[in-house]
N, C-alpha and C positions, 0 to 999 in steps of 0.2 A: 120259420127263418130258424137255420140250424149253424155251432162252429163245429165243426168236423177234423180230430185229429184220428189220421191214422201212422202208427206208431211211428210219431216224429219219436227222434233224438235235437236235444236244440242242446250246444255247447259253446261254451263260453272259456275262454282260457282254460285250462285244467278240469272243468270244472264240466259235467253231464244231467242232463234230466231227459226221463222216460213220458212218452205221453200220448194215452188214447184213449178217445172218449166221446160223447158230442154233448156240444153243453144245448140246448134249448129252450124253448122261451118260458123266459121266469126270470126267476133272482137264485145263482149258484153262489153257497159259499165257496173259499180252498182257502183251507185249512194249513200252517206248517210251519215249526219253528223259525228263529234268524239263523238263515243262509241258505235252506232247504231250495230253494230257487222257484221263488214264488213271484218276486221282480223278474228272472229274467223270463218264467210263464208269460206272467203278462204283455211283455215287453214283444213276446213271438205271437203272441196272439190278436196285441194290435198294430200288424204290421211292418214292425222294427226291427224285426233279428230273424232273419229267415232259419229254417229247423236245418241244419245238417244232414238229415235224413229225414223220409217221412213225409208228410204231406199234412196242411192244413187247409182248410177250405169252409169259404165264409154262406152259404144258402141262401141266398134273399134279403143277404145282408146289403142296405146301403147309404147306412153312413153308421162310421163309429169313432167311438173315443176312448185315450189312459187318459185317466188324471193321475198322476204320479205323486209318490208318497211324499217331496220335495214343495211347497207352493211356488216358490220362486222362480221355477223354471217358467211355469203358464205368464206372467204380468208381461203383459207388452204397451199396458196402458200408462198413462203420463197422470193419471187421476182418477178412482174408484169408476167410476162414471165411466173415461173413457177408456176402463179396462171390461165392464159389465160390457158396456157400446160393439168394445171386440170381437165379445162370442156372439152380437147380433142379438143381442136380448132388450130392453126394455133394461135400464137402469133403475129406478125409482123400484119398483116391487122385487126384484132379486139386489138391494142393495137392503130395503127391511126387511125379510130372509134370511140376511145373515146377520143385523144386526151394526148396521152402519146409514140409517136413516137419519138426513141431514146433513152428512159425514159426501159428501159425494166430490167435491171438488178436492179435497184432499188426495194426497201422495203413497199408492197403493206398499209401497218398496221404506217407508215408516209406520207401517202398520206390524204391531206384533206377528210370530210363524202360525199363533192360532191365527189371529185375525185372516191372515193371508188365508188361510186354508178351510176359514168356515168361506168368504168371499169367494175361492175356488171351487167349491163342493157347493156352490149357493145359483153358482153357471152348470154348472154339469148338469146337475140338476135336473135346470130348469128348462136346455137339450129338452131337446125329442130324439133319441140319439137311436138308434136298431141295436148294436151293440155296448153299449156304459162299463170298462173297465176300469177298474179302482182300486191300485193299487196303493194298499196298507190307510185308507183313506181317515182312521182313526186317532194318526198321532198328527200332534202337537193341540189335538182338542182335547179341553178342561171335560169334566163329568159331564152337565151338563151337555154340553154340545156333541157328546158322541149317545148320550141319548133321544139328542135329537134330531140325529141325523143315522139314526136307527131307526125314528122313526119315520122318516122320510122314506128312506132305503125300501123297508115296509109299507109302503103303498105303490111304489112303482111297480104296476104290472105290463109295463109296453113294452117290446122288443127282450134283450139277453142281459142282464147284469148281471159282470161275473166280479164277487167280493174276495182281494186278498187279502189276506191278512191273518195278523198270528195272536189278536186282542184278545185280550182272556176276564175284560168287565162289561164287557157292554156290545153285543151284534144283536141285528134285526132279524126279526119274522124270510127264511128265508125259503124255496123248496127245495134244493136240492144240494149234499153235502159234500165236497170231492177231500182229498188227504193228498199231501207229500210227503213220501215215506221211503225209504230205503232209494230214493236218487228218482221215485216216478211217483206218477200221479196218480192214488186210486176215487174212481169214482164208488160214494159210498150206500148212491140211491134217495131219492127221494126224504123229508122227512115225512113223519118221526122215524121210521124205519131203519133207519142213515143210523139215526144220535145211537142206539148201541155199536154202530161197529165205528164208529169215531174213536183213536187211539187217544186223541189228543187234545180234552173236548173244554174246555173252559173250567174251571174248576165254582160254582154257580152246577152247571150240568155234570159234573161228575161226585156232586154233594145229593147231587136230585138221585146219580145211576145208582150209587151205595147205596142209598136207603131202599133198589126199587122200587126206582119209580120213573118214569119215561115223558118227559117234556114232549109236550104236541110240537113246540117249537125249542129255539135257538135261545130266545130272550129271555134274559132274568126273567120277568114277568112270568116264561110258561114256567122257569126250574118251582119258578114261588106253588104257584097253582099245581105245580103238580104233587110236592110235596105237604101241601097244605089240603091236598084232596078237592083243590075248587076247578082243577079244569074239568070244564063242561057246559 
């Protein structure tokens, strides 16, 4: 199971992004500042935007899903129960996982942005999807739910998960790191070796590196363990 980008160029208006590489099974972290092209890349990987040149090939992938930064785009149901059911899921366990136990009759569009984001992410993670693309999934979440999302993503090992974010406070355990810089997608490799090559790591990773410590992975706990000497 792979997604292969061969000399891809993606153009939107005056913006242009170059990308080559291969995403295999596991969790891939794609970072870059706001405006660097993460959403453009996510849309192309999901098949919603055709490259202006080059080719994107999906090998062995039967299903794929793109989760957008703004959760309102995903809502189609008139109640929370209907919304979860529209994803082909049983409402009760998903609503409980999203913090909505006993609230299935409520109108999803009366929820706060953060609540709606929790619902959409819980639905997406409950599905068995070969290729799951998450564009800025941490936006609109509070600190507790950011940590919960990281925990769930770190446990996801089936299929290919591509996480595109500029999140600087909380990240999950990942297998590979990619970075968008100078208008191109750079594959840094597998963790932990890739962490040394990261030009814009979160501040907690940067603090560990400044002390000569390379975390085993990219979560805040990994950075803390590296600094405190409790790794392993």
